[in-house]
C-alpha positions in Angstrom: 1.6 217.4 -58.6 4.7 215.1 -58.2 6.4 215.1 -54.9 10.0 216.3 -55.0 12.7 213.9 -53.9 15.0 215.3 -51.2 18.0 214.7 -53.5 16.3 216.6 -56.3 15.2 219.6 -54.3 18.8 220.8 -53.8 20.4 221.2 -57.2 23.9 222.4 -56.4 25.8 224.7 -54.0 26.6 228.2 -55.3 30.3 229.1 -54.8 30.9 232.8 -55.4 32.7 235.6 -53.7 29.6 236.7 -51.9 28.8 233.1 -50.8 32.3 232.6 -49.3 31.9 235.8 -47.3 28.5 234.5 -46.0 30.2 231.2 -45.0 32.1 233.1 -42.3 28.7 233.8 -40.7 27.7 230.1 -40.8 25.6 230.5 -44.0 25.7 228.4 -47.1 24.1 229.1 -50.5 22.3 226.5 -52.7 20.5 226.5 -56.0 17.2 224.8 -55.3 14.2 223.4 -57.2 11.6 226.1 -58.2 8.8 224.3 -56.3 10.8 223.8 -53.1 9.7 225.7 -50.0 11.5 226.7 -46.8 10.3 223.7 -44.7 11.2 221.3 -47.5 14.7 222.8 -47.9 15.4 222.8 -44.2 14.4 219.1 -43.8 16.4 218.1 -46.8 19.6 219.9 -45.8 19.5 218.4 -42.3 18.9 214.9 -43.8 21.6 215.2 -46.5 24.4 216.9 -44.6 23.5 215.9 -41.0 23.6 219.5 -39.6 21.2 221.7 -37.6 19.5 224.4 -39.7 18.4 227.6 -37.9 16.9 229.6 -40.7 16.3 229.4 -44.5 16.0 232.5 -46.7 14.9 232.2 -50.3 15.6 234.5 -53.2 13.9 234.1 -56.6 16.1 235.3 -59.4 14.1 236.2 -62.5 15.2 235.5 -66.0 17.1 238.1 -68.0 17.4 238.9 -71.7 21.1 239.5 -72.7 22.7 240.7 -75.9 25.4 238.1 -76.8 27.4 238.4 -80.0 24.7 240.6 -81.6 21.9 238.2 -80.8 19.3 238.2 -78.0 19.6 235.3 -75.6 17.7 234.5 -72.5 19.4 233.7 -69.2 17.1 231.5 -67.2 16.1 232.4 -63.7 16.4 230.1 -60.6 15.6 229.9 -56.9 18.4 230.4 -54.4 18.3 229.4 -50.7 20.6 230.9 -48.1 20.8 228.4 -45.2 21.9 229.5 -41.7 23.5 226.7 -39.7 23.9 226.3 -35.9 27.0 227.9 -34.5 30.1 225.7 -34.8 28.7 223.6 -37.7 29.6 223.8 -41.3 29.0 222.1 -44.6 32.2 221.0 -46.5 31.3 221.6 -50.1 34.6 220.3 -51.5 33.7 216.6 -50.7 31.0 214.7 -52.5 27.9 213.3 -50.9 
């Protein structure tokens, strides 16, 4: 099994209405690699953004079959990580890395 690079384990931030509500509680939501685990995600977030991570929650979203324009299509599933940061710290998602 190939080791996941710390830049590859975090795919992108998820910016939705629910994620912005969570940001008020020092939580940030990321789409992560399917093989990433909590320890790996915590280490990579701390290394990448230079913040202290308190807790990491992971949600596996399964793929769904949708009916689109009269045809069946598959919406792929992904893994989502909700990262809780130390009080007073935040991650600015508007700037690049």
